[in-house]
C-alpha positions in Angstrom: 0.0 0.0 0.0 1.4 3.3 -1.1 1.9 6.0 1.6 2.8 9.6 1.5 6.5 10.3 2.1 7.9 12.7 4.6 11.5 13.9 5.0 12.5 15.9 8.0 15.8 17.7 7.7 17.2 19.0 10.9 19.3 22.1 10.9 20.8 24.8 13.1 19.6 28.3 12.8 21.9 29.9 10.2 20.8 33.4 11.0 22.4 33.5 14.4 19.2 34.8 16.0 19.4 36.6 19.4 16.0 35.9 20.7 14.7 32.6 19.2 13.9 31.0 22.5 16.7 28.5 22.4 18.7 28.0 25.7 21.9 28.3 23.8 22.7 30.0 20.5 24.8 28.7 17.6 27.1 30.9 15.6 27.0 29.6 12.0 29.7 31.9 10.7 29.5 33.7 7.3 26.7 32.0 5.4 27.1 34.6 2.6 30.7 33.7 1.8 31.2 32.3 -1.7 32.2 29.0 -0.3 29.1 28.6 1.9 26.8 29.7 -0.9 28.2 27.1 -3.2 27.8 24.5 -0.5 24.2 25.4 0.2 23.4 25.3 -3.5 24.9 21.8 -3.6 22.6 20.7 -0.7 19.5 22.1 -2.4 20.5 20.4 -5.7 20.8 17.1 -3.8 17.4 17.6 -2.1 15.7 17.8 -5.4 16.1 14.0 -5.6 13.5 13.7 -3.0 11.0 15.4 -5.4 9.0 17.2 -2.7 5.5 18.2 -3.6 5.4 20.6 -0.6 8.1 22.4 1.4 7.2 22.9 5.1 9.1 25.4 7.2 9.7 26.2 10.9 7.7 29.4 10.7 4.5 30.2 12.7 1.4 29.1 10.8 -0.2 32.5 11.3 2.7 34.1 9.4 1.9 32.1 6.2 0.4 35.0 4.2 3.4 37.3 4.9 5.9 34.5 4.2 4.3 33.5 0.9 4.2 37.2 -0.2 8.0 37.2 0.5 8.4 33.9 -1.4 6.5 35.3 -4.4 8.8 38.4 -4.4 11.8 36.0 -4.3 10.5 34.2 -7.3 10.1 37.5 -9.2 13.7 38.5 -8.3 12.4 41.3 -6.0 13.6 39.9 -2.7 17.2 39.2 -1.5 17.3 36.1 0.7 18.4 36.6 4.3 20.7 34.2 6.3 17.7 32.3 7.6 17.8 28.6 6.8 14.1 28.8 5.7 15.3 31.2 3.0 18.7 29.6 2.2 17.4 26.1 1.9 13.6 26.1 2.0 12.8 28.9 -0.4 15.5 27.8 -2.8 14.3 24.2 -2.8 10.7 25.3 -3.4 11.8 27.4 -6.3 13.8 24.6 -7.8 10.7 22.4 -7.7 8.5 25.2 -9.3 6.3 25.4 -6.2 3.9 28.4 -6.0 3.9 28.5 -2.2 5.7 27.3 0.9 4.0 26.0 4.1 4.4 27.3 7.6 3.9 24.6 10.2 5.3 25.9 13.4 3.4 26.6 16.7 5.0 28.3 19.6 2.2 29.8 21.7 1.7 30.2 25.4 0.2 27.3 27.5 -1.5 27.8 30.9 0.5 26.5 33.8 3.8 26.1 31.9 6.5 27.4 34.1 9.1 29.9 32.9 12.3 28.0 33.6 14.5 31.1 33.1 12.6 33.0 35.9 12.3 29.9 38.1 16.0 29.1 38.0 16.9 32.7 38.8 14.8 32.6 41.9 15.7 29.1 43.0 19.2 27.7 42.3 19.1 24.3 40.5 22.2 22.3 39.9 20.3 19.9 37.6 19.3 22.8 35.4 22.8 24.3 35.3 24.2 20.9 34.4 21.7 20.6 31.5 22.6 24.1 30.2 26.4 23.4 30.5 26.0 20.2 28.4 23.9 22.1 25.8 26.6 24.8 25.7 29.3 22.1 25.2 27.3 20.6 22.4 26.8 24.0 20.8 30.6 24.6 20.9 31.2 21.2 19.3 28.7 22.1 16.5 30.4 25.4 15.9 33.8 23.8 15.7 32.6 21.1 13.4 31.1 23.6 11.0 34.3 25.6 10.8 36.2 22.7 9.4 33.4 21.0 7.3 31.0 21.7 4.5 27.3 22.6 5.0 26.5 19.1 3.7 28.8 17.4 6.3 27.3 19.7 9.0 23.7 18.6 8.1 24.7 15.0 8.0 26.2 15.4 11.5 23.0 17.1 12.8 20.8 14.4 11.3 22.9 11.4 12.5 21.1 9.1 15.0 23.8 9.7 17.6 23.4 13.4 17.5 19.6 13.1 17.6 19.8 10.9 20.7 22.3 13.3 22.4 20.0 16.2 21.7 16.9 14.5 23.1 18.8 13.7 26.3 18.6 17.4 27.2 14.8 17.3 27.3 14.6 14.1 29.3 17.2 15.5 31.7 15.4 18.9 31.8 12.3 17.0 33.0 14.2 16.2 36.2 14.5 19.8 37.3 12.4 20.8 40.3 11.1 18.7 43.2 8.0 16.7 44.1 6.0 19.7 45.2 7.0 21.7 42.1 8.3 19.5 39.2 8.9 22.5 36.9 11.1 20.5 34.4 8.5 17.8 33.9 5.7 20.3 33.5 7.7 22.4 30.9 8.8 19.3 29.0 5.3 17.7 28.9 3.0 20.7 28.7 5.2 22.8 26.4 7.9 20.9 24.5 5.9 17.7 23.8 2.7 19.7 23.2 4.5 22.0 20.7 6.0 19.1 18.7 2.6 17.3 18.6 1.0 20.4 17.1 3.9 20.7 14.6 3.3 17.1 13.7 -0.4 17.7 13.3 0.3 20.7 11.1 2.6 18.6 8.9 0.1 15.8 8.6 -2.7 18.3 7.5 -0.6 19.1 4.4 -1.2 15.6 3.1 -3.8 15.6 0.2 -3.0 12.3 -1.4 -0.7 9.2 -1.2 1.4 10.8 -3.8 2.5 13.7 -1.6 6.1 14.0 -0.6 6.6 16.5 2.1 10.0 18.1 2.8 10.2 19.5 6.4 13.0 21.8 7.4 13.3 22.2 11.2 15.6 22.9 14.1 17.6 19.7 14.9 16.3 19.7 18.4 12.8 18.7 17.1 14.0 15.7 15.1 13.6 13.0 17.8 10.0 13.8 18.5 8.8 14.7 15.0 10.3 11.5 13.6 8.9 9.5 16.5 5.4 10.8 15.9 5.6 10.3 12.2 7.0 6.8 12.4 4.6 5.6 15.2 1.5 6.9 13.3 2.1 4.2 10.6 0.6 6.6 8.1 3.7 7.6 6.2 7.0 6.5 4.7 9.5 8.5 6.8 12.7 9.1 4.7 16.2 9.7 6.0 18.2 12.8 5.2 21.4 10.8 4.5 19.7 9.3 1.5 19.3 12.6 -0.2 22.1 15.0 0.9 
């Protein structure tokens, strides 16, 4: 029985955003250098082999109209792409596939009773939380050092490798241990925000499916890979492809 295909490509944020909500930030260097631009073009050319029918991006669903206006201007040569990975990879791939639009599938709203970990940890010292953040910072440093000496293709393969995905997921399972029995803030944040957010992203992706012939390419922060692939695989509704087979 034929099933729709979905490929989730995990990435780091190439635009070096200051306030994207991540606990640690990754410096991706000069994405506009001639070398990096050639490498990104090579990745996009390789991804064409997946033959996506839709390109889904880590952009809030409510921003869809604005983003597609920007995408149409890009197609007309009236918009210069920013450093953002949604532009550098997503827009370029959609253009190569002659798509008329891109799809915004992110959700990142507020949820009642979800604790603000940043405020909580400033008020109450938590060694567990500090340990998780240190490990995340160490991983961010490794990512930056890896990118300095490797191509964008190699970097993406590194971020999408099973070992890296497992290491990334450990942060969230360890974060769930922060707090105590009377106030398990880590477990509440992980369950009520992180899992909930990824379930809604998964739902938004699934709602793009119109037929068994659909092939959905999803570009997302690598921290989401474990849960998104878990939900997609466990649904049994799709053929979930691997990035290594296309880049």
